NUMAR-444761 format. One record per residue (C-alpha): residue in three letters; x, y, z. Coordinates in pm, 1 decimal, decimal comma. Each point is the difference from the previous one (the first is absolute). Layout:
BEGIN
PT  code      east     north        up
PT   ALA         X         Y         Z
...
//
This chain:
BEGIN
PT  code      east     north        up
PT   MET   -5035,0  -13401,1  -13673,6
PT   GLU     279,4    -144,3    -211,4
PT   TYR     247,7    -205,7     200,5
PT   SER     362,1     -66,2     -94,2
PT   SER     149,6    -126,5     326,9
PT   ILE    -284,2    -221,2     119,3
PT   ILE    -252,8    -230,9    -161,4
PT   LEU    -355,6      44,0     124,7
PT   GLU    -237,4    -291,2     -56,1
PT   ARG    -345,1    -116,1     105,3
PT   ASP    -127,8    -357,0       2,0
PT   ALA    -357,3     -20,4     126,5
PT   SER      14,3     119,2     363,7
PT   ILE     381,0       7,3      18,7
PT   GLY     213,0     300,7     -88,2
PT   LYS     371,6     -42,4     -58,6
PT   VAL     291,5     243,7      11,5
PT   THR     326,8    -128,7    -149,3
PT   PHE     318,6     204,4      40,3
PT   ASN     136,0       7,0    -352,7
PT   ARG     363,7     112,7     -11,5
PT   PRO     155,0    -347,4     -23,0
PT   THR     329,1     113,9    -155,7
PT   VAL      79,0     186,7     324,7
PT   LEU    -171,2    -254,8     228,8
PT   ASN    -302,4     231,4      28,5
PT   ALA     205,9     262,5     183,2
PT   TYR    -210,1     264,3     170,6
PT   ASN       9,3     353,5    -140,4
PT   LYS    -234,8     299,2     -30,4
PT   ASN    -175,7    -133,8    -309,6
PT   ILE     -76,9    -344,7     139,1
PT   SER     -99,7     166,1     326,8
PT   ASP    -254,9     222,7    -174,5
PT   GLU    -136,3    -288,4    -205,5
PT   ILE     -40,2    -232,2     299,0
PT   ALA    -196,1     271,0     181,1
PT   ALA    -218,9      65,7    -305,2
PT   GLY     -55,2    -370,8     -68,2
PT   MET     -91,6     -69,1     360,6
PT   ALA    -244,4     291,6      -0,2
PT   GLU    -158,8    -130,4    -320,7
PT   LEU     -47,0    -350,8     138,1
PT   THR    -118,0     125,7     338,4
PT   GLU    -269,5     213,5    -163,0
PT   ASP    -113,9    -280,0    -235,6
PT   SER    -299,2    -161,0     171,6
PT   ALA      38,5    -314,6    -212,0
PT   VAL     344,8     -64,3     150,3
PT   ARG     -20,8    -166,3     341,7
PT   LEU     362,8    -106,9      49,1
PT   ILE     338,5     124,4    -121,7
PT   VAL     319,7    -193,4     -74,3
PT   ILE     341,4     170,9     -13,7
PT   THR     296,5    -165,2    -174,3
PT   GLY     305,0      65,3    -214,6
PT   ALA     100,1     -81,8    -356,9
PT   GLY     307,2    -213,2     -63,3
PT   ARG     210,1    -140,7     282,4
PT   ALA     -64,6     270,5     257,9
PT   PHE    -295,1     126,3     197,5
PT   MET     189,2     326,7      46,6
PT   ALA     371,0      26,6      74,8
PT   GLY       0,1     332,2     182,4
PT   ALA      25,3     366,2     -93,0
PT   ASP     183,7     149,1    -295,7
PT   ILE     335,1     117,0     141,2
PT   ASN      -7,4     310,9    -221,3
PT   MET    -320,1     110,7     171,7
PT   VAL     154,4     -52,8     345,3
PT   ASN     307,4     201,1    -102,0
PT   ALA    -222,9     279,0    -129,7
PT   TRP    -174,3      19,5     336,9
PT   ALA     333,8      18,7     179,7
PT   GLY     103,6     280,1    -234,5
PT   LEU    -289,4     217,3     117,0
PT   GLY     200,7      62,4     316,7
PT   GLU    -287,0     103,6     226,7
PT   LEU    -214,7    -230,1     214,3
PT   ASP    -324,9     181,8     -83,8
PT   GLN      73,2     -11,6    -372,6
PT   ILE      71,9    -372,7      13,2
PT   ARG    -321,1     -63,4     195,3
PT   ALA    -196,9     210,0    -251,3
PT   SER     144,9    -192,9    -293,7
PT   MET     -67,8    -333,9     169,2
PT   GLY    -353,7     121,5      77,0
PT   GLN     -71,3       2,0    -372,6
PT   MET      71,7    -372,7     -17,4
PT   LEU    -216,0    -301,8      70,4
PT   ASN    -118,1     -28,0     359,6
PT   PRO     -15,9    -373,3      84,1
PT   ASN    -290,9      79,4     232,8
PT   ILE    -221,9     -12,5    -309,3
PT   PHE      14,0    -379,9      15,2
PT   GLU    -113,8     -15,7     361,9
PT   ASP    -259,2     273,4     -55,8
PT   CYS    -150,1    -177,0    -303,5
PT   PRO    -331,5    -161,6     105,9
PT   LYS      66,4    -302,8    -221,0
PT   PRO     225,5    -297,4      83,5
PT   ILE     344,5      26,9    -158,5
PT   ILE     223,4    -299,9     -66,9
PT   ALA     369,3      45,4     -76,2
PT   ALA     101,9    -282,3    -234,7
PT   VAL     373,7      14,1      62,7
PT   ASN     153,9    -161,4    -305,2
PT   GLY     365,8      86,2      63,0
PT   LEU     220,2     259,5     168,1
PT   ALA    -181,4     234,5     239,8
PT   PHE     267,5     237,1     125,4
PT   GLY     -20,5     351,9     140,1
PT   MET    -317,6     168,7    -120,0
PT   GLY    -106,3    -334,3    -148,5
PT   CYS       2,9    -156,7     344,3
PT   GLU    -174,7     305,9     142,5
PT   ILE    -280,3     -23,0    -256,3
PT   ALA     -36,8    -374,4      59,2
PT   ILE     -31,9      40,8     376,4
PT   ALA    -252,9     282,2     -46,6
PT   CYS    -229,1    -246,8    -179,9
PT   ASP    -248,1    -207,4     200,2
PT   TYR     133,7    -341,3    -101,7
PT   ARG     328,8    -123,2    -144,8
PT   ILE      29,0    -318,1    -203,2
PT   ALA     358,1     -67,7    -104,6
PT   ALA     163,2    -219,5    -260,4
PT   ALA     264,9    -225,7     154,7
PT   SER     277,3     190,1    -179,5
PT   ALA    -116,6     340,7     129,5
PT   MET     231,1     200,6     224,4
PT   PHE     -81,6     281,6     240,8
PT   GLY     221,0     270,9     143,0
PT   GLN      59,4     359,7     103,4
PT   PRO     354,4      59,5    -126,3
PT   GLU      -0,5     379,7      42,9
PT   ILE     255,8     -19,6     283,7
PT   LYS     259,3    -120,8    -252,0
PT   ILE       2,6     340,6    -169,8
PT   GLY     -13,7     192,3     327,1
PT   VAL    -372,9      73,9      21,3
PT   ILE    -309,1    -154,0     159,5
PT   PRO    -340,5    -108,5    -134,7
PT   GLY    -228,8     293,5     -75,7
PT   GLY    -317,0    -165,9    -129,0
PT   GLY    -127,1    -160,9     318,8
PT   GLY     248,9    -284,4      38,6
PT   THR     105,1      71,9     357,8
PT   GLN    -355,1      31,2     130,1
PT   ARG    -176,2    -275,9    -191,6
PT   LEU     275,1    -253,8      59,3
PT   LEU     -16,5      84,9     369,9
PT   HIS    -370,7     -86,8       4,0
PT   LEU      37,9    -310,2    -216,6
PT   VAL     308,2    -172,8     137,9
PT   GLY      82,1     174,2     328,5
PT   ARG     280,8     229,2     109,3
PT   ALA     290,0    -246,8       1,2
PT   ARG     -56,0    -135,2    -350,3
PT   ALA     -91,8     341,6    -142,9
PT   LEU     324,8     143,8     135,1
PT   GLU     200,4    -290,3    -140,6
PT   ILE    -152,4      25,7    -347,1
PT   ILE      40,4     377,7     -15,6
PT   THR     340,9      44,6     165,7
PT   THR     177,9    -284,5    -181,0
PT   GLY    -166,5      60,2    -336,0
PT   GLU      28,9    -371,2     -72,1
PT   PRO    -277,5    -162,7    -206,8
PT   ILE    -214,8    -280,1     134,1
PT   SER    -150,1    -289,0    -193,4
PT   ALA    -369,9     -55,4     -53,3
PT   GLU      11,4    -293,9     240,2
PT   GLU     160,8     211,5     272,2
PT   ALA    -251,9     277,5     -69,4
PT   PHE    -277,4    -252,7      55,1
PT   ARG     159,8    -132,6     317,8
PT   ILE      13,1     345,3     161,1
PT   GLY    -350,4      99,3    -110,4
PT   LEU      91,7     235,8    -281,6
PT   VAL    -195,5    -192,2    -264,8
PT   ASN    -318,7    -207,7       5,6
PT   ARG      93,5    -271,9    -248,1
PT   VAL     305,9    -131,5    -184,3
PT   VAL     -57,3    -215,0    -306,9
PT   PRO     211,6    -145,8    -281,7
PT   ASP      69,1     260,8    -266,3
PT   ASP    -222,8    -172,3    -256,4
PT   LYS    -290,0     -13,5     248,6
PT   LEU      -0,9     368,7      95,4
PT   TRP    -296,4     105,7    -209,0
PT   GLU    -194,8    -313,9      78,1
PT   GLU      31,7      82,4     371,3
PT   VAL     -74,0     370,4     -49,4
PT   ASP    -315,3     -82,6    -196,0
PT   ALA    -113,5    -254,6     259,9
PT   PHE      61,6     243,2     286,2
PT   ALA    -182,0     276,6    -189,8
PT   MET    -301,1    -225,1     -54,5
PT   ARG     -17,2     -74,2     373,2
PT   LEU     -13,9     372,5      72,5
PT   LEU    -247,9      73,7    -278,1
PT   SER    -241,0    -254,9     146,8
PT   LYS     -29,1     221,9     309,6
PT   SER    -203,5     313,4      58,8
PT   SER     189,4     304,9    -126,3
PT   VAL    -162,5     203,3     279,3
PT   ALA     138,9    -237,9     262,9
PT   LEU     342,1     -12,2    -167,4
PT   GLN      20,5     378,7      -4,3
PT   ASN     -88,4      25,4     367,2
PT   CYS     245,9    -277,6      93,8
PT   LYS     271,2     201,6    -170,6
PT   LYS    -104,3     318,9     178,6
PT   ALA     -11,0    -167,8     341,2
PT   ILE     348,7    -146,2     -35,9
PT   TYR     180,6     300,0    -150,3
PT   GLN    -172,6     256,3     220,1
PT   GLY      58,6    -217,8     304,6
PT   GLU     377,0      -2,6     -57,9
PT   ASN       8,4     366,0      99,6
PT   MET    -235,4     -24,2     298,2
PT   LYS      29,0    -105,6     359,1
PT   ILE    -160,4    -340,8      52,3
PT   ARG    -318,4     135,9     163,5
PT   ASP     -48,6     254,0    -280,9
PT   GLY      60,0    -271,4    -257,6
PT   LEU    -259,8    -224,9     162,1
PT   ASP    -251,5     284,5       2,5
PT   ASN      71,6      73,4    -366,3
PT   GLU     -41,7    -368,8     -85,4
PT   ARG    -340,9      -6,4     168,5
PT   THR    -114,0     305,4    -196,7
PT   LEU     112,8    -158,4    -328,0
PT   PHE    -169,6    -327,2      97,6
PT   CYS    -329,0     182,1      55,2
PT   ARG      29,5     183,3    -333,6
PT   THR      71,1    -328,4    -176,4
PT   LEU    -290,2    -170,9     173,2
PT   LEU    -238,3     258,1    -148,7
PT   SER     110,3     -79,5    -357,2
PT   GLU    -207,9    -197,0    -248,2
PT   ASP     289,9    -244,8     -29,2
PT   ALA     -20,7     -79,3     371,6
PT   LYS    -371,3     -69,6     -29,1
PT   GLU      64,8    -223,1    -299,4
PT   GLY     287,1    -178,8     173,0
PT   THR    -194,3     -81,8     315,2
PT   ALA    -304,9    -109,0    -201,3
PT   ALA     215,2    -224,7    -219,4
PT   PHE     157,1    -160,3     307,9
PT   ILE    -340,6     -77,8     148,7
PT   GLU    -129,1    -130,5    -334,5
PT   LYS     318,4    -207,4     -54,9
PT   ARG      87,7     154,5    -336,3
PT   LYS     280,6     211,5    -144,0
PT   PRO     -51,2     374,1      49,4
PT   LEU     -40,0     227,2    -299,5
PT   PHE     175,7     316,4     108,5
PT   LYS     -62,4     325,1    -190,5
PT   GLY     248,3     229,8     170,9
PT   LYS    -273,1     206,9     165,8
//
């Protein structure tokens, strides 16, 4: 597929999606939505790619949705028609449902849908100058791409309500303090940290990583006893993998494991 709104790259085991509309701060519209979904599907299906990085070109990660698109939805006039039109757009669940680890390298502004995509990724590493926010309230609407629910899980009810109902941006440092991001680094060290973090993940069993991801995301929607039961099932499945056999043997033999993702 030819891409005009994203850049899709591969470097050994790492796939990379870069939002590429820098003149409009990578604003989210139907075209970039379709291309993100297609690019993610391509990298997910590529067996050589074991980890995916999401970032933005220029000075923004993504600065929210294109206002013309939002106005067009409002103009439809009927709830079902708006839902149907939105249903044709990117579903941020694709990031959580992807079996591979996904790192959001937040290089700048992450507002609105940009923030929602970032928090749908598994890990967030932010440049010190990055900013996060859900400013939809300022134009009389609310987040529609998962912001209310994912922020609730990440930072708790009080902070989620504050971020969403004031619409005020927060700094990368504040995002780190409240648990919204995993790391904050100087701007010129962002890719050094992303690469180092990626290498730490790539040294692990991809089978175990996939099942860790399943246990955590599935468990969010379960009662604690059901989540514990699901974790035990996933543990047993992982234990039967070739990687688990290799990992335990390597530990006993005091050597580094050579995982094959099987």
